[in-house]
C-alpha positions, -999 to +999 in steps of 0.1 A: +287+373-496+263+394-476+237+412-496+225+445-481+189+457-475+196+489-466+173+517-483+176+555-481+147+576-478+138+595-513+128+630-512+136+651-544+108+647-572+133+659-600+157+628-595+131+602-585+139+580-615+174+579-610+174+570-575+150+545-580+172+529-605+203+533-584+185+515-553+166+486-573+192+462-569+187+454-534+150+459-527+141+447-493+137+458-457+167+469-437+156+459-404+131+434-391+105+429-365+131+409-344+169+404-351+175+396-385+182+359-396+205+350-421+201+326-453+233+308-464+242+284-489+262+269-516+252+266-553+264+236-571+263+215-603+243+185-599+265+166-625+301+180-617+296+191-581+314+222-593+303+256-576+281+277-598+293+312-602+270+339-606+238+322-603+206+343-597+196+341-563+162+355-549+144+356-518+109+365-518+079+368-492+044+361-508+023+381-481+044+410-477+062+430-502+098+419-494+123+406-517+162+400-518+182+395-548+218+389-556+243+364-571+263+336-559+302+344-556+331+327-569+328+299-546+292+293-553+283+309-518+254+332-513+243+349-477+214+370-470+206+391-439+165+387-438+137+393-414+120+364-397+093+350-417+088+325-444+101+329-479+104+313-515+139+309-524+145+308-563+179+300-578+188+298-614+215+303-639+215+305-678+231+267-680+209+254-656+173+248-647+155+266-620+154+255-582+124+266-561+124+259-524+102+269-492+122+282-465+116+297-431+139+320-410+137+327-374+151+360-355+188+359-350+188+323-368+213+312-393+196+289-420+216+271-443+199+260-478+225+245-502+211+242-537+220+219-565+211+229-601+204+206-628+220+213-660+195+225-687+190+206-719+201+225-752+193+261-754+190+262-791+156+288-792+169+323-790+147+353-778+159+388-787+139+423-793+140+461-783+119+476-754+105+511-762+082+538-750+045+536-764+045+573-762+077+586-776+092+555-792+124+563-773+143+532-761+137+519-725+170+514-709+161+505-673+155+469-658+156+436-675+132+413-697+128+377-680+113+345-698+104+322-671+083+289-665+047+292-676+024+269-656+010+253-688+044+243-700+056+222-672+088+238-677+114+247-651+141+269-672+144+306-669+167+331-682+167+370-683+187+398-700+192+434-690+182+463-716+212+479-728+216+516-739+195+509-769+169+490-750+177+460-769+177+424-749+189+390-761+189+355-743+192+317-751+163+295-741+155+258-739+125+252-764+093+258-745+067+280-738+076+312-714+061+338-694+079+368-706+077+398-684+095+429-674+115+434-641+125+466-625+116+487-655+109+517-631+087+547-646+067+520-670+039+499-665+047+460-659+044+442-689+035+402-688+026+381-716+022+342-717+024+315-731+051+324-757+064+296-775+099+293-789+110+260-808+142+245-814+167+266-835+142+295-838+154+329-834+121+350-822+121+385-824+103+402-796+101+437-798+076+453-772+066+489-761+057+497-724+032+523-712+047+551-690+042+550-656+058+579-639+067+579-602+046+612-596+026+604-566+031+599-530+021+579-500+024+599-467+016+589-434+029+581-398+041+548-381+031+545-346+027+519-314-006+506-316-006+504-275+009+535-267+003+557-300+039+569-297+055+577-332+081+549-341+112+562-358+133+542-383+105+521-391+111+504-426+084+509-453+084+488-487+062+484-514+052+464-545+032+477-573+008+452-595+025+423-578+054+431-599+075+460-594+094+464-561+101+500-551+130+511-529+123+512-494+120+544-471+124+551-434+102+569-411+118+597-396+120+607-358+084+619-355+073+584-371+065+602-404+075+586-438+069+595-476+071+571-502+073+581-540+051+558-564+034+552-595+000+545-604-015+511-597-022+487-568+005+495-542+007+467-516+027+483-487+042+473-454+060+489-425+080+470-398+101+480-372+126+464-347+106+450-317+071+451-336+052+427-359+049+442-396+018+457-408+006+455-443-021+474-466-029+483-503-037+515-519-050+520-553-029+550-567-046+568-597-026+580-627-019+618-626-001+624-595-016+630-560-011+624-522-024+594-504-024+593-468-016+558-448-009+552-413+005+522-397+001+508-362+025+483-352+018+459-327+047+452-300+062+423-289+046+424-258+042+388-251+063+353-247+059+318-259+082+295-239+083+258-229+104+227-230+106+197-250+109+164-239+114+126-251+082+106-245+103+075-239+132+087-217+119+120-204+153+134-216+154+172-227+154+175-265+182+200-276+186+213-313+147+208-323+131+235-345+103+252-328+078+274-350+054+299-338+030+308-366-004+323-368-035+303-365-052+320-389-023+321-418-016+359-418+005+373-390+037+371-372+062+341-377+091+333-361+113+301-351+141+291-329+158+259-317+159+245-283+188+251-260+207+224-241+177+219-214+153+215-243+140+251-236+127+279-263+114+315-258+101+335-286+090+373-282+055+377-302+028+400-306-006+394-290-023+369-313-034+334-316-006+309-325+002+272-337+032+262-321+050+231-337+082+213-335+096+184-359+126+165-354+141+136-376+132+102-358+102+118-340+065+123-346+057+160-350+043+178-322+019+207-321-001+228-298-025+261-297-018+293-279-049+312-277-044+333-247-016+347-226-019+346-187-001+378-183+028+384-207+039+345-212+021+316-226+039+281-217+037+254-246+058+228-231+059+194-255+062+159-256+081+144-289+076+104-292+102+087-310+094+063-337+109+033-322+078+010-321+067-012-351+036-026-364+038-058-386+010-082-400-002-102-427-032-099-448-051-129-458-083-137-480-110-141-458-126-171-478-095-194-486-067-178-462-042-170-490-022-142-491-034-107-502-004-088-516-005-052-529-030-035-509-018-001-493-015-003-456-016+030-433-009+032-397-021+063-384-011+078-346-044+096-333-021+112-307+005+130-327-014+124-362+021+107-372+011+085-404+034+057-421+023+038-454+035+009-471+024-019-496+019-056-488+044-077-501+038-109-523+031-131-489+009-105-476+034-090-451+034-053-442+055-037-415+059+001-406+079+021-381+057+040-357+058+058-323+044+043-291+009+051-289-024+040-271-044+049-301-032+035-332-053+028-363-042+005-391-060+009-424-059-015-453-072+004-482-097-018-509-092-022-544-112-037-574-111-072-558-109-068-518-130-046-493-102-036-474-103-035-432-090-014-402-079-024-368-069-005-337-040-013-317-015+001-289+021+001-296+048+000-269+086+015-273+111-010-289+083-038-294+066-049-325+029-050-322+012-077-346-020-068-365-028-097-389-060-090-409-085-111-431-097-091-460-132-098-475-138-103-511-159-081-530-188-105-537-218-086-535-231-065-564-251-031-568-275-033-599-293+000-608-306+019-637-295+054-645-323+075-662-328+110-675-348+124-648-373+141-676-376+114-702-370+084-681-347+072-710-313+053-698-283+072-701-250+054-712-214+062-699-222+076-666-197+067-639-212+050-608-194+050-575-198+026-544-178+037-513-176+021-480-154+030-447-121+017-461-125+014-499-145+021-531-154+007-564-168+022-594-182+012-626-198+027-660-231+023-673 
């Protein structure tokens, strides 16, 4: 199923609350900087393999006020249209544990993310209560109460209950500690309480009152092109209040003007339009109503990053490889694409500094930097090295030549940063698969008895390179007294660490 992200402009103050409630279900931008991508998948039970119907699916960006919500259909399927960006995908159902996955979507790209949910243990705890207005004591009937994982509980169960006409909510929970908070309670300040512990067989009445926070202020402004200063019509403006409450989006008109009704609080607000990178800002809105001015200058996609990827051994083009273009300084425009049959890719981007990277199963990762665009295009061709070489060897005691088992061995390619790790077996033997490289380092990390070692080798395609190493025993001793700097008296129980190039040892006074 498609989950719509369309929003209508709001303009009639006397019906603001009703309109907010109507539109809350599908908060999120309607159009993206580039063509929207799609996130698709199936939700299934990890034990039975059957589809999970009605699972709650939420896609959320951490650095922009974008969120998309829906549920799996009768076949367990879900589908969302979203702008190119990096997101967190959260999926839950009352009978299953919460699943959280990091995902990324490119312009016009379909990303499949199937989710398997593990059944929850017995939901023998019960949370119920009424939500009322702290001023009038009237029931609050908009939104829902969510009981989710609290960091200190190591729980991964989540459940939620919509408020009914009496402001009542109820849900069964796995016994644990929870973060209990409101979600989508428009017209009221967000409520968040943790940890709330509920034991096995316990029925916890959890009545709460929330403070009114009317939607009686406005953020107004103009969205325009940063280069030409021309107004941008149809830009999508989204907002999130105090990190908890998502507001319905609005669109800029033919002159680039927009008006967004907001409650008081810290409002994160973003503007986005087709062919432009999104831009965001924060505005603190004071209670009591008022007008706040905020213009957005959007950077157009005036640049192109393009290139070809080839196999480092065969020199053949690599098709179907995922290439990502991410901002060098963590915040900024993100996009991704897969290479075509010729190994080529091309992405339209705003002028900025980027990290271009590619990953493909069976190959070492590749990355490069784009810090300047000669003209309008920056070329970023890449060579991916297949993992078709091997480093093997034996670790032996430097004193008697006996095998040294159990030490960790790490092979690091200084050209690609690829790393492979293993542990020496009972005979001291180790073997790791690596890419061909002229600069491979093999590290043996020391322990309480051995010092470790390091070796530098070259690897070739489809060839095993041997790197036998002798390991010195820890035969020297450091004897020291730890004393109080003021009194000169010895101090017991102090941890002392001695470290060297490829190992360390420690003791206690």
